C-alpha positions in Angstrom: -1.5 -13.8 7.8 0.8 -11.9 10.3 3.8 -13.9 9.0 3.0 -13.1 5.4 2.5 -9.4 6.3 5.8 -9.2 8.1 7.6 -11.0 5.3 6.2 -8.6 2.7 6.9 -5.6 4.8 10.6 -6.6 5.2 10.9 -7.1 1.4 9.2 -3.9 0.6 11.1 -1.6 2.9 14.6 -3.1 2.2 14.2 -4.3 -1.4 16.4 -1.5 -2.6 19.0 -1.8 0.2 19.8 -5.5 0.7 23.5 -6.2 0.9 24.9 -9.5 -0.3 27.9 -10.4 1.9 30.3 -13.0 0.7 32.1 -13.8 3.9 34.6 -16.6 3.3 35.1 -19.0 6.2 38.7 -19.5 7.4 39.8 -23.0 6.5 40.9 -25.4 9.2 44.7 -25.4 9.9 46.6 -28.6 9.3 49.8 -29.6 11.2 52.8 -27.7 9.9 50.8 -25.0 8.1 51.6 -21.3 8.7 48.6 -19.1 9.4 48.4 -16.0 7.0 46.0 -13.1 7.1 43.4 -13.2 4.3 41.5 -10.1 3.2 37.9 -10.9 2.1 36.2 -8.2 0.0 32.6 -7.7 0.7 30.5 -7.3 -2.4 27.4 -5.0 -2.1 24.5 -5.6 -4.4 23.5 -2.6 -6.4 19.7 -2.3 -6.4 18.0 -2.2 -9.7 15.7 0.6 -10.8 12.7 -1.7 -10.4 13.7 -2.5 -6.8 14.1 1.2 -6.0 10.7 1.9 -7.4 9.1 -1.0 -5.4 10.7 0.3 -2.2 8.9 3.6 -2.7 5.7 2.3 -4.2 2.2 3.1 -2.9 2.1 -0.3 -1.4 5.3 0.5 0.5 3.8 3.8 1.6 0.7 2.0 3.0 2.8 -0.7 4.8 5.1 1.8 6.4 2.3 3.8 7.8 1.3 2.4 11.3 -2.2 4.1 10.9 -2.9 1.9 7.9 -1.7 -1.5 9.3 -5.2 -3.1 9.1 -5.7 -2.0 5.5 -2.3 -3.3 4.5 -3.0 -6.6 6.2 -6.2 -7.1 4.3 -4.5 -6.2 1.0 -2.0 -9.0 1.8 -4.8 -11.4 2.7 -6.6 -11.0 -0.7 -3.4 -11.0 -2.7 -3.6 -7.7 -4.5 -0.3 -6.3 -3.2 1.5 -6.9 -6.5 -0.8 -4.4 -8.3 0.3 -1.6 -5.9 3.8 -2.8 -5.4 5.0 -3.7 -8.9 2.7 -2.1 -11.5 3.6 1.4 -12.8 0.0 2.7 -12.5 -0.2 5.4 -11.5 -2.8 4.8 -8.8 -4.5 6.8 -6.1 -5.3 4.9 -3.0 -7.9 6.1 -0.5 -6.7 4.1 2.4 -9.0 3.6 5.5 -7.2 4.0 8.8 -7.1 1.5 11.6 -9.8 3.5 13.3 -12.1 3.1 10.3 -11.8 -0.7 10.6 -12.4 -0.5 14.4 -15.6 1.4 13.8 -17.1 -1.7 12.0 -19.7 -3.7 14.0 -18.9 -7.3 14.9 -20.8 -8.7 12.0 -18.8 -6.7 9.4 -15.5 -7.5 11.2 -16.4 -11.2 10.9 -17.0 -10.7 7.1 -13.5 -9.4 6.7 -11.9 -12.3 8.6 -14.0 -15.1 6.9 -11.9 -16.8 4.1 -15.2 -17.6 2.3 -15.7 -13.9 1.7 -12.4 -13.3 0.0 -13.9 -12.2 -3.3 -16.2 -9.8 -1.6 -13.3 -8.4 0.5 -11.2 -8.0 -2.6 -13.9 -6.0 -4.4 -14.2 -3.7 -1.4 -10.5 -3.1 -1.1 -10.2 -2.5 -4.9 -12.9 0.1 -4.7 -10.5 2.2 -2.7 -8.0 2.3 -5.5 -8.5 4.5 -8.7 -6.6 4.9 -11.9 -4.4 8.0 -12.1 -2.5 10.0 -9.5 -4.5 12.8 -7.8 -3.2 14.9 -5.0 -5.6 17.1 -3.0 -5.0 20.2 -5.2 -5.9 18.2 -8.3 -9.0 16.7 -6.7 -10.2 20.2 -5.7 -9.4 21.6 -9.2 -11.5 18.9 -10.8 -14.3 19.4 -8.4 -14.4 23.1 -9.2 -14.1 22.7 -13.0 -16.9 20.0 -13.0 -19.3 22.2 -11.1 -19.1 20.4 -7.7 -18.2 16.8 -8.4 -16.4 14.4 -10.8 -16.1 10.7 -11.2 -13.0 8.4 -11.0 -12.8 4.8 -12.1 -11.6 2.2 -9.6 -9.5 -0.8 -10.4 -12.6 -3.0 -9.6 -14.5 -1.3 -12.4 -16.7 0.8 -10.2 -17.1 4.6 -10.1 -16.2 6.9 -7.2 -17.7 10.4 -7.1 -15.4 13.1 -5.6 -17.0 16.1 -4.1 -16.8 18.6 -1.2 -18.6 18.7 2.1 -17.8 22.0 3.7 -14.1 22.3 3.4 -13.5 18.5 3.2 -13.0 16.3 0.2 -15.4 13.3 0.1 -15.4 10.2 -2.1 -18.7 8.3 -2.6 -19.2 4.9 -4.2 -22.2 3.7 -6.1 -24.0 2.3 -3.0 -23.8 5.8 -1.4 -21.1 4.9 1.1 -18.9 7.9 1.8 -15.3 8.4 3.0 -13.8 11.7 4.0 -10.2 12.5 3.2 -8.1 13.2 6.4 -5.4 15.8 6.8 -2.7 13.1 6.5 -3.0 12.9 2.7 -0.9 13.6 -0.4 1.6 10.9 0.4 3.5 10.4 -2.9 4.8 7.0 -4.0 6.8 6.0 -7.1 3.6 4.8 -8.8 1.0 7.1 -7.4 -0.6 8.8 -4.4 -2.0 7.7 -1.1 -4.7 9.5 0.9 -6.0 8.4 4.3 -9.8 8.3 4.8 -11.9 8.0 7.9 -14.2 5.2 6.9 -14.6 2.2 4.5 -16.4 2.4 1.2 -18.8 -0.4 1.9 -22.6 -0.7 2.1 -24.4 -1.6 5.3 
């Protein structure tokens, strides 16, 4: 899994900046030949608009954030990176921090690492991604205009209720699991928005 994660990270970060170098090897000299200087022109590949967008996608944002390494690794494991990397969306990702995963008890950690639970893990991770791009200001505006809370649709087909607890924005899934948005939010990507949250949206 670590190899796949590293490979995808390298591709994501440098997709728009890869240079193709056509370095010609100097041919072997034969007896009697005179050596001449040869100028080899290096051709630099111009990134496509699609490659530029992928390099700034919400998936790239997640993978470049060291606090979201665990979340990114699990996205790679279940194979839903292409949604966040290549699709236009827009999407809003409520990304649990590494600390959120560390807070899980041993039984829950084993569930995440067990290949037999791949479909369950996929559903949990998809429940952290909603349709549409919502920064904090837009979330607060919708909370206010809807008298305290409003509902977003996840890409897994579930509903997330967005509300306030004190001065904090909180998202709650249909099982009652809650996650509070942290200060390190409003990270804009080419196809949406990323917010960091302090816990996973999963039932006990």
